[in-house]
C-alpha positions as a printed NumPy array, in Angstrom:
array([[ -68.034,  122.492,  228.213],
       [ -71.52 ,  121.79 ,  229.529],
       [ -74.316,  123.8  ,  227.925],
       [ -77.233,  125.102,  229.97 ],
       [ -80.843,  124.637,  228.876],
       [ -83.86 ,  126.587,  230.074],
       [ -87.544,  126.176,  229.257],
       [ -90.453,  128.662,  229.018],
       [ -93.608,  129.21 ,  231.087],
       [ -96.557,  130.191,  228.843],
       [ -98.06 ,  132.924,  231.023],
       [ -98.704,  134.885,  227.801],
       [-102.305,  133.851,  227.341],
       [-101.837,  130.173,  228.009],
       [-100.694,  127.195,  225.968],
       [-102.037,  124.951,  223.265],
       [-101.467,  122.685,  220.288],
       [-101.138,  125.664,  217.956],
       [ -98.888,  128.73 ,  218.021],
       [-100.089,  131.163,  220.674],
       [ -99.367,  134.589,  219.242],
       [ -98.948,  137.994,  220.826],
       [ -96.17 ,  140.161,  222.192],
       [ -94.566,  143.453,  221.178],
       [ -97.823,  145.331,  221.236],
       [ -99.893,  142.542,  219.656],
       [-102.63 ,  140.871,  221.722],
       [-102.093,  137.228,  222.684],
       [-103.811,  134.697,  220.46 ],
       [-106.177,  131.953,  221.499],
       [-105.021,  128.965,  223.516],
       [-106.48 ,  125.715,  224.691],
       [-104.813,  125.461,  228.096],
       [-105.066,  128.198,  230.727],
       [-102.126,  129.993,  232.284],
       [-103.188,  128.903,  235.751],
       [-101.141,  127.524,  238.616],
       [-102.25 ,  123.945,  237.988],
       [-101.174,  123.827,  234.35 ],
       [ -98.055,  125.962,  234.767],
       [ -97.003,  123.632,  237.563],
       [ -97.226,  120.726,  235.126],
       [ -95.001,  122.599,  232.666],
       [ -92.532,  123.648,  235.351],
       [ -92.262,  120.148,  236.785],
       [ -91.838,  118.696,  233.295],
       [ -88.949,  121.112,  232.754],
       [ -87.507,  120.193,  236.146],
       [ -87.831,  116.453,  235.497],
       [ -86.25 ,  116.692,  232.045],
       [ -83.056,  118.425,  233.105],
       [ -83.751,  122.092,  232.355],
       [ -82.068,  124.547,  234.712],
       [ -84.627,  127.367,  234.723],
       [ -87.831,  128.553,  233.085],
       [ -88.257,  131.966,  231.482],
       [ -91.415,  133.872,  232.332],
       [ -92.194,  136.814,  230.005],
       [ -93.243,  140.336,  230.913],
       [ -95.675,  142.858,  229.465],
       [ -99.326,  143.745,  229.196],
       [ -99.961,  140.481,  227.302],
       [ -98.746,  138.282,  230.197],
       [ -99.575,  137.4  ,  233.751],
       [ -97.204,  139.168,  236.128],
       [ -93.899,  137.301,  236.153],
       [ -92.943,  137.979,  239.778],
       [ -96.249,  136.778,  241.232],
       [ -96.534,  133.794,  238.869],
       [ -93.086,  132.46 ,  239.627],
       [ -93.377,  133.091,  243.365],
       [ -96.418,  130.81 ,  243.343],
       [ -94.698,  128.19 ,  241.201],
       [ -91.627,  128.16 ,  243.413],
       [ -93.863,  126.513,  246.005],
       [ -95.107,  123.778,  243.659],
       [ -91.674,  122.777,  242.329],
       [ -88.433,  121.658,  243.948],
       [ -85.288,  122.615,  242.032],
       [ -86.237,  124.594,  238.943],
       [ -84.972,  128.158,  238.815],
       [ -87.079,  130.981,  237.404],
       [ -85.78 ,  133.466,  234.832],
       [ -88.095,  136.338,  235.706],
       [ -88.48 ,  139.004,  233.035],
       [ -89.237,  142.489,  234.328],
       [ -89.088,  146.112,  233.195],
       [ -86.983,  148.672,  235.069],
       [ -89.416,  151.484,  234.28 ],
       [ -92.24 ,  149.801,  236.182],
       [ -90.575,  149.404,  239.57 ],
       [ -88.037,  151.473,  241.518],
       [ -84.456,  150.169,  241.724],
       [ -84.565,  149.796,  245.513],
       [ -87.843,  147.87 ,  245.442],
       [ -86.586,  145.641,  242.606],
       [ -83.4  ,  144.886,  244.546],
       [ -85.498,  144.099,  247.63 ],
       [ -87.913,  141.884,  245.671],
       [ -85.017,  139.953,  244.163],
       [ -83.455,  139.483,  247.59 ],
       [ -86.709,  138.259,  249.087],
       [ -87.365,  135.883,  246.194],
       [ -83.822,  134.507,  246.226],
       [ -83.667,  134.031,  249.975],
       [ -87.139,  132.503,  250.339],
       [ -86.83 ,  130.218,  247.302],
       [ -83.407,  128.875,  248.174],
       [ -81.489,  130.656,  245.405],
       [ -83.822,  129.892,  242.493],
       [ -84.003,  133.352,  240.867],
       [ -82.471,  134.619,  237.621],
       [ -83.437,  137.995,  236.135],
       [ -84.179,  138.943,  232.524],
       [ -84.089,  142.744,  232.323],
       [ -86.359,  144.074,  229.542],
       [ -86.273,  147.802,  228.849],
       [ -89.492,  147.708,  226.797],
       [ -89.524,  148.013,  223.022],
       [ -92.951,  149.572,  222.496],
       [ -93.611,  153.112,  223.707],
       [ -97.404,  152.754,  223.502],
       [ -97.281,  149.722,  225.803],
       [ -94.888,  151.47 ,  228.203],
       [ -97.359,  154.348,  228.483],
       [ -99.925,  151.865,  229.806],
       [ -97.6  ,  151.492,  232.79 ],
       [ -97.173,  155.247,  233.137],
       [ -93.747,  155.298,  231.47 ],
       [ -93.479,  158.118,  228.907],
       [ -89.765,  158.005,  228.083],
       [ -88.658,  157.307,  224.533],
       [ -86.624,  154.212,  223.668],
       [ -83.12 ,  155.677,  224.016],
       [ -84.039,  157.34 ,  227.31 ],
       [ -85.375,  154.007,  228.586],
       [ -81.955,  152.469,  227.998],
       [ -80.211,  155.34 ,  229.803],
       [ -82.576,  154.856,  232.724],
       [ -81.918,  151.115,  232.635],
       [ -78.192,  151.795,  232.949],
       [ -78.837,  153.91 ,  236.053],
       [ -81.26 ,  151.317,  237.426],
       [ -78.793,  148.444,  237.165],
       [ -75.98 ,  150.559,  238.57 ],
       [ -78.04 ,  151.224,  241.699],
       [ -79.267,  147.629,  242.022],
       [ -75.788,  146.15 ,  241.641],
       [ -74.43 ,  148.47 ,  244.374],
       [ -77.32 ,  147.602,  246.706],
       [ -76.719,  143.887,  246.185],
       [ -73.052,  144.467,  247.03 ],
       [ -74.148,  145.75 ,  250.441],
       [ -73.285,  149.388,  249.801],
       [ -75.135,  152.379,  251.161],
       [ -76.046,  154.12 ,  247.927],
       [ -76.363,  157.82 ,  247.197],
       [ -77.064,  158.317,  243.505],
       [ -78.167,  161.242,  241.349],
       [ -78.892,  160.423,  237.733],
       [ -80.754,  161.797,  234.751],
       [ -83.789,  159.645,  235.573],
       [ -83.242,  157.941,  238.943],
       [ -82.031,  159.057,  242.351],
       [ -81.749,  157.444,  245.777],
       [ -80.542,  158.76 ,  249.146],
       [ -78.731,  156.65 ,  251.745],
       [ -80.271,  153.471,  250.334],
       [ -79.281,  150.375,  252.32 ],
       [ -80.678,  146.943,  251.5  ],
       [ -81.33 ,  144.383,  254.216],
       [ -82.476,  141.626,  251.856],
       [ -79.162,  140.879,  250.114],
       [ -79.801,  138.006,  247.666],
       [ -77.69 ,  134.906,  248.221],
       [ -76.459,  134.218,  245.647],
       [ -76.8  ,  137.428,  243.657],
       [ -78.948,  136.456,  240.635],
       [ -77.42 ,  136.559,  237.17 ],
       [ -78.758,  139.301,  234.912],
       [ -79.87 ,  138.302,  231.416],
       [ -80.216,  141.102,  228.899],
       [ -81.054,  141.357,  225.199],
       [ -81.34 ,  144.029,  222.56 ],
       [ -80.038,  144.739,  219.071],
       [ -79.839,  148.536,  219.075],
       [ -76.632,  150.499,  219.817],
       [ -78.168,  151.721,  223.085],
       [ -78.906,  148.145,  224.133],
       [ -75.358,  147.039,  223.392],
       [ -73.917,  149.674,  225.725],
       [ -76.113,  148.582,  228.644],
       [ -75.481,  144.879,  227.997],
       [ -71.728,  145.403,  227.951],
       [ -71.797,  147.221,  231.305],
       [ -74.261,  145.07 ,  233.237],
       [ -75.247,  141.734,  231.661],
       [ -73.989,  138.393,  232.901],
       [ -75.68 ,  136.71 ,  229.926],
       [ -76.508,  138.456,  226.642],
       [ -79.586,  136.882,  225.028],
       [ -80.326,  136.967,  221.314],
       [ -83.316,  135.652,  219.434],
       [ -82.65 ,  132.816,  217.022],
       [ -81.132,  133.971,  213.743],
       [ -78.914,  132.085,  211.277],
       [ -75.483,  131.304,  212.761],
       [ -73.644,  133.994,  210.779],
       [ -75.921,  136.719,  212.168],
       [ -75.579,  135.315,  215.687],
       [ -71.78 ,  135.302,  215.328],
       [ -71.863,  138.993,  214.41 ],
       [ -73.884,  139.81 ,  217.524],
       [ -71.533,  137.847,  219.748],
       [ -68.509,  139.67 ,  218.329],
       [ -70.268,  143.028,  218.775],
       [ -71.126,  142.486,  222.454],
       [ -67.767,  140.88 ,  223.233],
       [ -66.022,  143.957,  221.861],
       [ -68.187,  146.352,  223.862],
       [ -67.756,  144.318,  227.032],
       [ -63.986,  144.216,  226.572],
       [ -63.986,  148.017,  226.485],
       [ -65.615,  147.877,  229.929],
       [ -63.073,  145.341,  231.173],
       [ -65.776,  142.675,  231.378],
       [ -66.666,  139.319,  229.855],
       [ -70.22 ,  138.225,  229.038],
       [ -71.764,  134.804,  228.468],
       [ -74.165,  134.312,  225.572],
       [ -77.569,  132.685,  225.24 ],
       [ -80.168,  132.21 ,  222.514],
       [ -83.977,  132.103,  222.662],
       [ -85.713,  129.718,  220.231],
       [ -88.638,  127.325,  219.912],
       [ -88.224,  123.62 ,  219.161],
       [ -90.003,  121.035,  217.046],
       [ -88.006,  117.867,  217.57 ],
       [ -89.19 ,  114.348,  216.744],
       [ -87.816,  110.857,  216.198],
       [ -87.514,  111.563,  212.467],
       [ -87.107,  114.714,  210.395],
       [ -90.275,  113.846,  208.465],
       [ -92.328,  113.832,  211.664],
       [ -90.842,  117.149,  212.78 ],
       [ -91.517,  118.938,  209.521],
       [ -95.02 ,  117.483,  209.423],
       [ -95.613,  119.075,  212.816],
       [ -94.285,  122.417,  211.536],
       [ -96.67 ,  122.122,  208.583],
       [ -99.554,  121.391,  210.968],
       [ -98.773,  124.502,  213.01 ],
       [ -98.576,  126.603,  209.857],
       [-101.878,  125.199,  208.581],
       [-103.536,  126.418,  211.771],
       [-102.66 ,  130.047,  210.982],
       [-104.984,  131.884,  208.604],
       [-103.695,  134.414,  206.051],
       [-105.932,  137.024,  207.678],
       [-104.332,  136.439,  211.078],
       [-100.85 ,  136.668,  209.598],
       [-101.658,  139.944,  207.852],
       [-103.177,  141.458,  210.996],
       [-100.322,  140.427,  213.288],
       [ -97.629,  141.452,  210.822],
       [ -99.189,  144.899,  210.454],
       [ -99.011,  145.316,  214.215],
       [ -95.461,  144.01 ,  214.521],
       [ -94.266,  146.345,  211.772],
       [ -95.   ,  149.213,  214.174],
       [ -92.524,  147.852,  216.711],
       [ -89.626,  150.046,  217.822],
       [ -87.535,  146.973,  218.656],
       [ -84.516,  146.367,  216.428],
       [ -84.613,  142.709,  217.375],
       [ -88.251,  142.473,  216.299],
       [ -87.401,  144.082,  212.964],
       [ -84.681,  141.465,  212.459],
       [ -87.211,  138.718,  213.19 ],
       [ -89.643,  140.14 ,  210.629],
       [ -86.94 ,  140.348,  207.992],
       [ -86.41 ,  136.586,  208.236],
       [ -89.776,  135.813,  206.615],
       [ -91.14 ,  139.173,  205.371],
       [ -94.655,  138.102,  206.325],
       [ -94.91 ,  135.297,  203.755],
       [ -95.302,  131.553,  204.251],
       [ -92.747,  130.617,  201.597],
       [ -89.069,  129.846,  202.265],
       [ -89.532,  129.655,  206.014],
       [ -86.521,  127.376,  206.485],
       [ -84.012,  130.22 ,  206.7  ],
       [ -81.101,  127.907,  207.54 ],
       [ -80.931,  124.127,  207.796],
       [ -83.339,  123.103,  210.584],
       [ -84.114,  126.753,  211.481],
       [ -87.753,  127.665,  210.746],
       [ -89.192,  131.198,  210.908],
       [ -92.867,  130.202,  210.922],
       [ -93.548,  131.023,  214.572],
       [ -92.731,  134.682,  213.941],
       [ -95.63 ,  135.021,  211.527],
       [ -98.016,  135.456,  214.465],
       [ -95.828,  135.779,  217.548],
       [ -93.831,  138.792,  218.582],
       [ -90.357,  138.365,  219.99 ],
       [ -88.675,  135.002,  219.475],
       [ -89.961,  133.789,  216.12 ],
       [ -87.738,  130.904,  215.033],
       [ -87.717,  127.214,  215.84 ],
       [ -85.213,  124.389,  215.604],
       [ -86.96 ,  121.749,  213.491],
       [ -85.775,  118.241,  212.725],
       [ -84.885,  114.87 ,  214.132],
       [ -83.312,  114.773,  217.562],
       [ -79.904,  114.279,  215.935],
       [ -80.402,  117.242,  213.596],
       [ -81.538,  119.536,  216.398],
       [ -78.516,  118.45 ,  218.432],
       [ -76.313,  119.264,  215.416],
       [ -77.685,  122.811,  215.199],
       [ -77.256,  123.325,  218.925],
       [ -73.65 ,  122.194,  218.614],
       [ -73.189,  124.66 ,  215.742],
       [ -74.499,  127.57 ,  217.819],
       [ -72.385,  126.404,  220.767],
       [ -69.277,  126.515,  218.585],
       [ -69.98 ,  130.221,  218.024],
       [ -70.005,  130.892,  221.771],
       [ -73.633,  130.279,  222.766],
       [ -73.626,  128.609,  226.189],
       [ -77.279,  128.878,  227.241],
       [ -80.415,  127.941,  225.313],
       [ -83.864,  129.244,  226.32 ],
       [ -86.31 ,  126.965,  224.526],
       [ -90.028,  126.305,  224.182],
       [ -92.545,  124.346,  222.102],
       [ -96.249,  123.964,  221.407],
       [ -97.573,  122.63 ,  223.695],
       [ -94.906,  123.333,  226.305],
       [ -95.752,  120.325,  228.468],
       [ -95.228,  117.705,  225.769],
       [ -92.43 ,  119.736,  224.195],
       [ -90.335,  119.52 ,  227.351],
       [ -90.429,  115.727,  227.063],
       [ -89.718,  115.66 ,  223.327],
       [ -86.579,  117.721,  223.852],
       [ -85.6  ,  116.324,  227.235],
       [ -85.92 ,  112.684,  226.215],
       [ -84.857,  113.107,  222.587],
       [ -82.126,  115.746,  222.328],
       [ -80.499,  116.077,  225.739],
       [ -79.264,  112.441,  225.847],
       [ -77.556,  112.979,  222.48 ],
       [ -75.87 ,  116.14 ,  223.739],
       [ -74.804,  114.282,  226.875],
       [ -73.201,  111.544,  224.754],
       [ -71.3  ,  114.254,  222.85 ],
       [ -70.054,  115.828,  226.06 ],
       [ -72.045,  119.027,  225.499],
       [ -74.45 ,  118.64 ,  228.429],
       [ -74.138,  117.198,  231.911],
       [ -77.2  ,  115.803,  233.626],
       [ -77.348,  117.45 ,  237.064],
       [ -80.615,  115.858,  238.135],
       [ -80.641,  113.782,  241.324],
       [ -80.299,  110.097,  240.515],
       [ -83.659,  108.407,  240.28 ],
       [ -84.543,  104.975,  241.587],
       [ -84.945,  102.463,  238.778],
       [ -88.106,  100.418,  238.561],
       [ -87.721,   96.819,  239.735],
       [ -87.866,   94.046,  237.182],
       [ -91.304,   92.532,  236.817],
       [ -90.899,   89.09 ,  238.446],
       [ -93.018,   87.133,  235.99 ],
       [ -91.116,   88.593,  233.035],
       [ -87.877,   86.822,  233.941],
       [ -86.361,   84.927,  231.022],
       [ -86.767,   81.16 ,  231.139],
       [ -89.259,   81.086,  233.985],
       [ -91.986,   78.552,  233.425],
       [ -95.592,   79.673,  233.564],
       [ -97.848,   77.251,  235.466]])
């Protein structure tokens, strides 16, 4: 088995040496590096050079638009795929299918899609979407049904509760059809994931909780006659030694004021997302007992919505935890760090070689030319 690793593009307010907060209705925190094409290109190329398959780009009012950002970055990179997050309620199914086909065909097959129904009604209303949460999932089901049929080359007539199309025929068939990534912890989310997802994504929880989610989705998918792959979204703080890694976690925590934590937690407590509620329950808004499982740290979630846990430890320890999640059935890891540029190298140069030695990851990068030996450094050569 070869695991797949993806990185993250910090279009949510930029990047920096401290945790950049925001998400799920909370405004993005301050950053030291802008979310511009120049810097995001550095991050994307670092991910590409370190063996990551794709880079996730988030969606929402707190982010730059994922479609436009990644379309630009596809022209400044060579091989990296883009896991574009988007919301079905913001774009029509035909237009989304067409956009995906255009992106896939013009980028040379470098598109993956992360479908996000939207967990916060007040944010959805900013986009003109006034459905409640359960209705959003029903609409998402209709949306993906239409899109899948269009990608299959069908002429689609569809009448649903929320969406309808007449004689819809798509000219821009994506080649290949992009995999659909989908997450969600509510019963409504599970139904949609089982019917449509290629990869079910969960945020990082202790292994026992992750195992329960995997069993839940596997059971629902089996009822649909389908199988689903599984992925996990986490941050990373990996260093040469455990002491260095935990010192970095302590530095990040020291950069977060109690006032900021209280303000962000109050906002996140209003979230309608079941997954967000599970993240909050891991730390309950306090800075004590943040290591919720060996090498799993919940400190990021104190000020950041969504994925709030990090793998912390030496490269060997982080590899051990990845192997533990893989044994449960996790095949894909969507990772990030602060800052994302340096973090891609810490993980790519520190952890991936260990996983390769264990047979858990295969390096698919083109072989690089090795640097020639410095002539005057040859052993035994006299210096005159």
